[in-house]
Residue frames as qw, qx, qy, qz and C-alpha x, y, z in Angstrom:
[[0.039, 0.028, -0.730, -0.682, 38.34, -46.14, 32.39],
 [0.131, -0.512, -0.845, -0.087, 34.91, -47.37, 33.43],
 [0.125, -0.667, -0.387, 0.625, 34.35, -44.11, 35.29],
 [0.010, -0.342, 0.346, 0.874, 35.14, -42.11, 32.12],
 [0.119, -0.223, -0.828, -0.501, 32.61, -44.15, 30.08],
 [0.174, -0.640, -0.716, 0.217, 29.93, -43.62, 32.76],
 [0.120, -0.580, -0.110, 0.799, 30.73, -39.91, 32.83],
 [0.035, 0.106, -0.574, -0.811, 30.39, -39.65, 29.02],
 [0.178, -0.424, -0.844, -0.278, 27.01, -41.42, 29.08],
 [0.197, -0.679, -0.543, 0.454, 25.78, -39.23, 31.95],
 [0.090, -0.444, 0.133, 0.882, 27.00, -36.09, 30.20],
 [0.091, -0.093, -0.716, -0.686, 25.28, -37.13, 26.97],
 [0.210, -0.558, -0.803, -0.010, 22.06, -37.88, 28.88],
 [0.177, -0.649, -0.332, 0.661, 22.16, -34.54, 30.71],
 [0.039, -0.251, 0.382, 0.888, 22.81, -32.69, 27.44],
 [0.148, -0.307, -0.802, -0.490, 19.81, -34.40, 25.82],
 [0.221, -0.651, -0.675, 0.268, 17.63, -33.47, 28.82],
 [0.139, -0.536, -0.065, 0.830, 18.72, -29.83, 28.60],
 [0.058, 0.055, -0.585, -0.807, 17.96, -29.69, 24.87],
 [0.210, -0.455, -0.835, -0.228, 14.58, -31.35, 25.42],
 [0.204, -0.642, -0.503, 0.542, 13.78, -28.92, 28.26],
 [0.050, -0.370, 0.189, 0.908, 14.61, -25.97, 25.98],
 [0.150, -0.148, -0.737, -0.642, 12.38, -27.34, 23.20],
 [0.254, -0.560, -0.787, 0.047, 9.53, -27.98, 25.64],
 [0.169, -0.561, -0.296, 0.754, 9.87, -24.50, 27.11],
 [0.069, 0.181, -0.404, -0.894, 9.57, -22.96, 23.64],
 [0.240, -0.316, -0.824, -0.404, 6.55, -25.13, 22.88],
 [0.238, -0.592, -0.664, 0.390, 4.92, -24.10, 26.17],
 [0.058, -0.466, -0.055, 0.881, 5.45, -20.41, 25.43],
 [0.159, -0.008, -0.624, -0.765, 3.96, -20.87, 21.94],
 [0.280, -0.449, -0.840, -0.121, 0.95, -22.68, 23.41],
 [0.185, -0.569, -0.476, 0.645, 0.49, -19.94, 26.01],
 [0.049, 0.288, -0.234, -0.927, 0.50, -17.30, 23.27],
 [0.252, -0.194, -0.776, -0.545, -2.06, -19.32, 21.28],
 [0.274, -0.527, -0.771, 0.230, -4.21, -19.73, 24.40],
 [0.104, -0.474, -0.215, 0.848, -4.02, -15.99, 25.04],
 [0.162, 0.094, -0.480, -0.857, -5.18, -15.27, 21.47],
 [0.317, -0.343, -0.837, -0.284, -8.08, -17.72, 21.84],
 [0.228, -0.538, -0.624, 0.519, -9.10, -16.15, 25.15],
 [0.031, 0.352, -0.050, -0.934, -9.15, -12.69, 23.55],
 [0.268, -0.062, -0.676, -0.683, -11.22, -14.02, 20.65],
 [0.307, -0.426, -0.848, 0.064, -13.57, -15.77, 23.09],
 [0.121, -0.508, -0.417, 0.744, -14.04, -12.56, 25.09],
 [0.136, 0.214, -0.323, -0.912, -14.72, -10.63, 21.89],
 [0.324, -0.211, -0.801, -0.457, -17.31, -13.18, 20.77],
 [0.262, -0.485, -0.759, 0.347, -18.94, -13.19, 24.21],
 [0.003, -0.432, -0.184, 0.883, -19.26, -9.41, 24.14],
 [0.257, 0.066, -0.541, -0.798, -20.82, -9.57, 20.66],
 [0.325, -0.339, -0.874, -0.122, -23.25, -12.25, 21.85],
 [0.173, -0.506, -0.574, 0.619, -24.18, -10.11, 24.83],
 [0.089, 0.305, -0.132, -0.939, -24.66, -7.08, 22.56],
 [0.359, -0.010, -0.646, -0.674, -26.88, -8.96, 20.11],
 [0.153, -0.322, -0.903, 0.238, -28.95, -10.54, 22.89],
 [0.146, 0.523, 0.367, -0.755, -30.81, -7.24, 23.08],
 [0.497, 0.568, 0.633, 0.173, -33.41, -7.01, 20.31],
 [0.163, 0.960, 0.072, -0.214, -32.93, -3.27, 19.81],
 [0.251, -0.664, 0.570, 0.413, -29.23, -3.79, 19.08],
 [0.505, 0.116, 0.805, 0.290, -30.03, -6.58, 16.67],
 [0.374, 0.803, 0.464, -0.004, -32.52, -4.38, 14.85],
 [0.045, -0.917, 0.202, 0.340, -30.01, -1.52, 14.78],
 [0.370, -0.395, 0.728, 0.421, -27.41, -3.80, 13.17],
 [0.489, 0.431, 0.737, 0.177, -29.93, -5.12, 10.67],
 [0.245, 0.929, 0.226, -0.160, -30.81, -1.57, 9.68],
 [0.130, -0.819, 0.413, 0.377, -27.18, -0.56, 9.25],
 [0.444, -0.202, 0.799, 0.351, -26.29, -3.66, 7.20],
 [0.294, 0.336, 0.821, 0.354, -29.22, -3.75, 4.80],
 [0.115, -0.074, -0.140, -0.981, -30.80, -0.27, 4.78],
 [0.250, -0.486, -0.834, -0.080, -33.86, -1.79, 6.40],
 [0.133, -0.130, 0.243, -0.952, -36.48, 0.57, 7.77],
 [0.187, 0.430, 0.804, -0.365, -39.86, 0.33, 9.42],
 [0.198, 0.620, 0.605, 0.459, -42.80, 1.56, 7.31],
 [0.195, -0.934, -0.293, 0.061, -43.24, 4.52, 9.66],
 [0.496, -0.603, 0.207, 0.590, -39.58, 5.58, 9.33],
 [0.527, 0.844, -0.074, -0.065, -37.98, 7.68, 6.64],
 [0.813, -0.216, 0.271, 0.468, -34.61, 6.74, 5.26],
 [0.285, 0.936, -0.165, -0.121, -32.14, 9.23, 3.84],
 [0.869, -0.052, 0.214, 0.443, -29.04, 7.96, 2.07],
 [0.056, 0.945, -0.198, -0.254, -26.29, 10.52, 1.53],
 [0.874, 0.225, 0.177, 0.392, -23.82, 9.74, -1.23],
 [0.318, -0.690, 0.178, 0.625, -20.62, 11.82, -1.27],
 [0.541, 0.792, -0.108, -0.262, -19.80, 13.58, -4.50],
 [0.938, 0.143, 0.114, 0.295, -17.29, 11.89, -6.76],
 [0.459, 0.658, -0.149, 0.578, -15.10, 14.99, -7.13],
 [0.626, -0.585, -0.268, 0.441, -12.85, 16.11, -4.36],
 [0.206, 0.918, -0.049, 0.336, -11.67, 19.66, -3.90],
 [0.755, -0.136, -0.279, 0.577, -8.25, 20.47, -2.52]]
């Protein structure tokens, strides 16, 4: 009788450990996926920082964003026609 009670308690404890291990494994895989996403974002930001560290790239981006030009440069803006032919 005592052996059966000990067996039930051990079985219940082992079951709880298995369930907890499964939950922790899922949480670990979710955290790894999040870490992977953050590493990709970090690499992307580092490449952008490296790109914009060069003044000519920064000037190029400024020109493309705001139609900026140097006084010695000419700027031509081409607007597509509003009608489309098929």
